[in-house]
C-alpha positions in Angstrom: 6.8 91.2 89.5 6.0 89.2 92.8 7.7 89.7 96.0 9.8 86.3 95.8 11.3 87.4 92.0 12.3 90.8 93.7 14.3 88.9 96.4 16.1 86.7 94.2 17.5 89.6 91.9 18.2 91.7 94.7 20.5 88.7 96.1 21.9 87.9 92.7 22.9 91.8 92.9 24.3 91.4 96.2 26.4 88.1 95.1 27.8 89.5 92.0 28.9 92.7 94.1 30.6 90.8 96.7 32.3 88.5 94.0 33.8 91.8 92.5 34.9 93.4 95.6 36.8 90.2 96.2 38.4 89.9 93.1 39.8 93.5 93.7 41.5 92.5 96.8 43.0 89.4 95.3 44.3 91.3 92.2 45.6 94.5 94.3 49.6 95.7 93.5 52.2 95.3 95.9 53.4 98.7 97.1 56.9 99.9 95.3 59.5 99.4 97.4 61.7 101.9 99.4 65.3 101.8 98.8 67.6 101.0 101.7 68.9 104.2 103.8 72.5 105.1 103.1 75.0 106.9 105.3 75.5 110.5 104.5 79.1 111.4 104.1 80.6 114.1 106.3 81.7 116.0 103.8 84.1 118.2 106.1 86.0 114.7 106.9 86.0 114.1 103.3 87.6 117.1 102.3 90.4 116.7 105.2 91.0 113.3 103.8 91.3 114.5 100.4 93.5 117.0 101.4 96.0 114.5 103.1 95.8 112.3 99.8 97.0 115.4 97.6 99.8 116.2 99.9 101.0 112.6 100.2 101.0 112.4 95.9 103.3 115.5 95.9 105.9 114.3 98.4 105.7 110.7 96.3 106.6 112.8 93.2 109.4 114.7 95.0 110.7 111.6 96.4 111.1 110.2 92.8 112.5 113.3 91.5 115.5 113.3 94.5 115.7 109.9 93.8 116.6 110.1 90.1 119.1 113.0 90.7 123.1 112.1 91.2 123.4 111.0 94.7 125.5 112.9 97.3 125.0 112.9 100.9 123.2 116.0 101.0 120.6 114.9 98.4 120.2 111.6 100.7 119.5 113.2 103.7 116.5 115.3 101.5 115.2 112.2 100.3 115.2 110.9 103.9 113.3 113.7 105.0 110.8 113.8 102.7 110.2 110.4 103.2 109.8 110.4 106.8 107.2 113.3 106.1 105.5 110.9 103.6 105.2 108.4 106.0 104.0 111.0 108.7 101.2 111.9 106.2 100.1 108.2 105.8 100.0 107.5 109.1 97.5 111.2 109.4 95.6 110.0 106.6 95.2 106.6 108.0 93.9 107.9 111.1 91.6 110.0 109.6 90.0 107.2 107.7 89.7 105.1 110.9 87.9 108.0 112.8 85.7 108.6 109.7 84.6 105.2 109.5 84.3 104.8 113.2 81.5 107.5 113.0 80.1 105.5 110.0 79.8 102.5 112.4 78.3 104.6 115.2 75.5 105.5 112.6 75.3 102.3 111.6 74.8 101.1 114.9 72.0 103.3 115.6 69.8 102.4 112.2 70.4 98.6 113.4 68.8 99.6 116.9 66.0 101.5 115.0 65.4 99.1 112.5 65.1 96.5 115.4 62.9 98.1 117.4 60.5 98.9 114.3 60.6 95.2 113.0 59.5 94.0 116.4 56.7 96.7 116.1 55.6 95.6 112.9 55.9 92.1 113.9 53.8 92.3 116.7 51.1 94.4 114.9 51.3 91.8 111.8 50.3 88.6 114.1 47.5 90.5 115.7 46.4 91.5 112.1 46.4 87.9 110.8 44.4 86.5 113.8 41.9 89.2 113.2 41.9 88.9 109.3 41.7 85.1 109.5 38.4 85.6 111.8 37.1 87.4 109.2 38.3 86.0 106.3 36.9 82.7 107.5 33.5 84.0 107.0 32.2 83.1 103.6 30.7 85.6 101.3 27.0 83.8 101.7 27.4 83.8 105.6 28.2 87.8 105.3 25.0 88.5 103.2 22.8 86.4 105.2 24.0 87.8 108.4 23.8 91.5 107.2 20.7 93.4 108.2 20.6 95.8 105.2 22.1 96.1 102.0 24.4 98.7 103.3 25.2 96.5 106.5 26.5 93.8 103.8 28.6 96.4 102.0 30.2 98.1 105.0 31.4 94.6 106.2 32.4 93.5 102.6 34.2 96.6 102.2 35.7 96.3 105.6 37.0 92.9 105.0 38.7 94.3 101.5 40.4 97.2 103.3 41.8 94.9 106.1 43.2 92.2 103.8 44.9 95.0 101.6 46.2 96.8 104.8 47.9 93.4 106.0 49.2 92.9 102.5 51.0 96.1 102.8 52.0 95.1 106.7 53.5 91.9 105.2 55.6 93.8 102.6 56.6 96.4 105.3 58.0 93.6 107.6 59.8 91.8 104.5 61.4 95.4 103.6 62.4 95.9 107.4 64.2 92.8 107.4 66.2 93.7 104.2 67.0 96.8 105.2 68.2 95.6 108.9 70.0 92.7 106.9 71.7 95.5 104.7 72.8 97.5 107.2 74.0 94.6 109.5 76.5 94.0 106.3 77.4 97.4 105.9 78.3 97.2 109.8 80.5 94.2 109.4 82.2 95.5 106.4 83.3 98.5 108.1 84.3 96.8 111.0 86.8 94.8 109.0 88.1 98.1 107.1 88.8 99.6 110.6 90.7 96.5 111.6 92.8 96.3 108.2 93.5 100.1 108.4 94.5 100.0 112.2 97.0 97.1 111.2 98.2 99.2 108.0 98.8 102.0 110.4 101.0 99.9 112.6 103.0 99.5 109.6 103.2 102.9 108.7 104.0 103.8 112.5 107.3 100.9 112.3 108.2 102.4 109.3 108.6 105.8 110.3 110.5 104.7 113.2 112.8 102.6 111.2 113.5 105.9 108.6 114.4 108.1 111.7 116.9 105.1 112.6 118.0 105.0 109.0 118.7 108.6 109.1 120.3 108.5 112.5 122.8 105.8 111.4 123.6 107.4 108.3 124.7 110.6 109.5 126.6 108.5 112.4 128.5 106.6 110.1 129.3 109.1 107.3 129.8 112.1 109.8 128.3 114.4 107.6 131.3 113.5 105.4 130.5 113.4 101.5 133.6 111.5 100.6 132.6 108.9 103.2 129.4 108.5 102.3 130.7 108.0 98.7 132.6 104.9 100.1 129.9 103.6 101.9 127.8 103.9 98.9 130.4 101.7 97.1 130.7 99.1 99.4 126.6 98.7 99.9 126.6 98.0 96.0 129.3 96.2 96.0 128.2 93.8 98.9 124.5 93.5 97.2 126.0 92.9 94.0 127.8 89.8 95.2 125.1 88.4 96.7 123.0 88.8 93.7 125.2 86.9 91.8 125.4 84.2 94.7 122.0 83.5 94.9 121.6 83.5 90.8 124.4 80.7 90.4 124.0 78.3 93.4 126.8 75.6 93.7 126.9 72.0 94.4 124.5 70.4 96.8 126.3 69.0 100.5 123.4 66.8 101.5 120.2 66.9 103.7 120.6 69.0 107.0 118.4 68.9 109.9 117.0 71.6 112.0 119.5 72.7 114.6 122.2 71.2 113.0 125.8 72.9 112.5 126.1 73.6 108.7 128.9 76.4 108.5 130.9 79.0 110.8 130.6 82.7 110.9 133.3 84.4 109.0 134.3 87.8 107.3 134.6 86.6 103.4 133.6 88.9 100.6 132.4 92.1 101.0 132.6 92.3 104.7 134.2 94.7 107.5 134.3 92.0 110.2 132.6 88.6 111.4 129.2 88.4 111.3 126.2 86.5 109.5 124.4 87.8 106.7 121.0 86.0 107.1 118.3 86.0 104.2 114.7 84.3 104.2 112.9 84.0 101.0 109.0 82.6 101.0 107.3 81.3 98.1 110.6 80.1 97.1 112.8 77.0 96.3 116.2 76.3 94.4 115.7 75.9 90.8 117.6 76.1 87.7 120.8 76.6 89.7 119.1 79.8 91.3 117.2 80.8 94.2 113.7 81.9 93.3 111.5 83.6 95.4 110.7 86.8 97.7 112.7 88.4 100.2 111.2 88.8 103.7 112.2 90.0 107.0 114.3 87.2 109.2 113.9 88.5 112.3 110.4 87.2 112.8 111.1 84.0 112.3 114.1 83.7 114.6 111.7 85.5 117.3 108.7 83.6 117.3 110.3 80.1 117.1 109.5 79.3 113.4 113.4 79.0 112.6 115.8 77.7 115.2 118.2 80.6 116.5 121.0 80.2 113.9 123.7 81.2 116.0 124.2 80.9 119.5 124.9 84.8 120.2 121.7 85.8 118.7 119.6 88.0 121.2 116.9 89.8 119.0 118.3 93.3 120.2 119.5 96.1 118.1 123.2 97.0 118.3 122.4 100.5 120.2 120.4 98.6 122.7 123.7 96.3 123.5 122.5 93.8 121.1 124.2 91.4 118.3 122.0 92.8 115.6 124.4 95.3 113.7 122.0 96.0 110.5 118.1 95.1 110.2 116.5 93.9 107.1 115.4 97.0 105.0 117.7 99.3 107.5 119.4 102.4 106.3 120.8 100.1 102.9 117.2 101.1 101.2 118.1 105.0 101.1 120.2 103.8 98.3 117.4 102.5 96.2 115.9 99.1 95.6 119.5 97.7 93.6 121.1 97.9 97.2 118.3 97.7 100.0 119.8 95.5 102.8 118.1 92.2 102.0 118.7 90.3 105.0 119.6 90.4 108.7 122.9 91.2 109.7 124.2 89.2 113.3 127.8 90.2 114.5 129.7 87.5 116.3 132.9 85.8 117.2 134.6 84.5 114.2 134.7 80.6 113.6 131.4 80.8 115.7 128.8 77.9 114.5 126.0 78.5 112.4 122.8 76.0 112.2 120.5 75.1 110.1 116.9 77.5 110.7 114.9 74.1 109.9 115.3 71.1 107.8 116.1 71.4 104.0 118.7 70.6 101.6 121.7 72.5 101.9 123.9 74.1 99.0 127.3 76.0 98.7 127.2 79.6 97.3 129.9 81.7 96.3 130.4 85.4 94.3 133.7 87.9 94.1 133.8 90.9 95.9 134.7 93.4 93.4 135.5 96.2 95.6 138.5 96.2 98.4 137.1 95.9 102.0 139.3 96.4 105.1 138.5 93.2 106.8 136.9 91.4 103.4 138.3 88.9 101.1 138.0 89.1 97.1 135.2 86.1 97.1 132.6 85.8 99.7 131.0 82.3 100.6 127.9 81.1 102.0 125.0 78.3 102.2 121.9 78.1 100.6 119.2 75.6 102.0 115.9 74.7 100.6 113.5 73.9 103.2 111.2 72.2 100.6 108.1 74.1 102.1 108.0 77.1 100.6 111.2 78.8 102.2 114.7 79.5 101.3 117.5 80.7 103.8 121.1 81.8 103.0 124.0 82.2 105.4 126.6 84.5 104.1 129.9 85.3 104.7 131.2 82.2 106.3 135.0 81.5 106.1 
């Protein structure tokens, strides 16, 4: 065999090997992705939160049992005490949850910073590797063959190219994985921030409720003077008043026309189940007057008056509670709610001089309303009267106890 023939055989063998190496690289599989790191829960904190929730469940059951019993002053005080404890437990549980999530946020923040650093380093390495690989990869196989001094040199250079390109693929994948982890941790971070804000609002609501419940107990004891007979009399009067209002909004009278915001619509009186001249104001949202009745959900009127959304319905409204020297004698959902949903105080009672003008809270159509008072109350009348206004924007207002 001639020397030229041997060289061509060797050349064929080398080219075939190079193609084989190149094919092995192009068919390389991507590494299996690793899962996004998660935050391990604090088992001690979790146990504390569960314990608080169990105590809340027990107290809820106790309150329900007490409410199902025959109502006496002592049982009512027991309900109020249990409800105060229940609200305090809810406050504690909410604080604990905020504390746990805040700790999780700190961990997540550290993870995000670490991922940012890793992502920055990997990106820099990847850029350098791409440049180097491009330089090596731009050399054609034949150029590698012709520029190699020996067969061993050819295989070394070809194998280096294959390894470099395979590593670059892994580096590209690692970069993408780091980006995914970073995105996931950022999403977790934002979700936890939103949850903390929601819990803080819930905590404010529970705190306000606790203050209201304590105040309700004080008012009950002050009014009844810890006397069972006075308590039963108060219970009957409140039930009669609530029933009278319920029938009034379920049987709306004739329309008396459109009224403008701030326009006088009636006067302060003491009709129906009332013990003295005052305005009982109710606000309904997602509401309307339809089919001879008010449809909607009752909400606290006070915020609407205080922030100016509604016109100040009486000149003597000052936004202060009577114990502070103000005109409000009973708040929305005040101590009436101790008698259950059927007799919950559904509005805001504002005491003032008999005959004082009452103004429309907002533009709307006014209707007459009336209902009998089935319980004889000193200072009241046998029939209660009021004005109902449909403001045609999802709100309805009731002005009760007019002459």
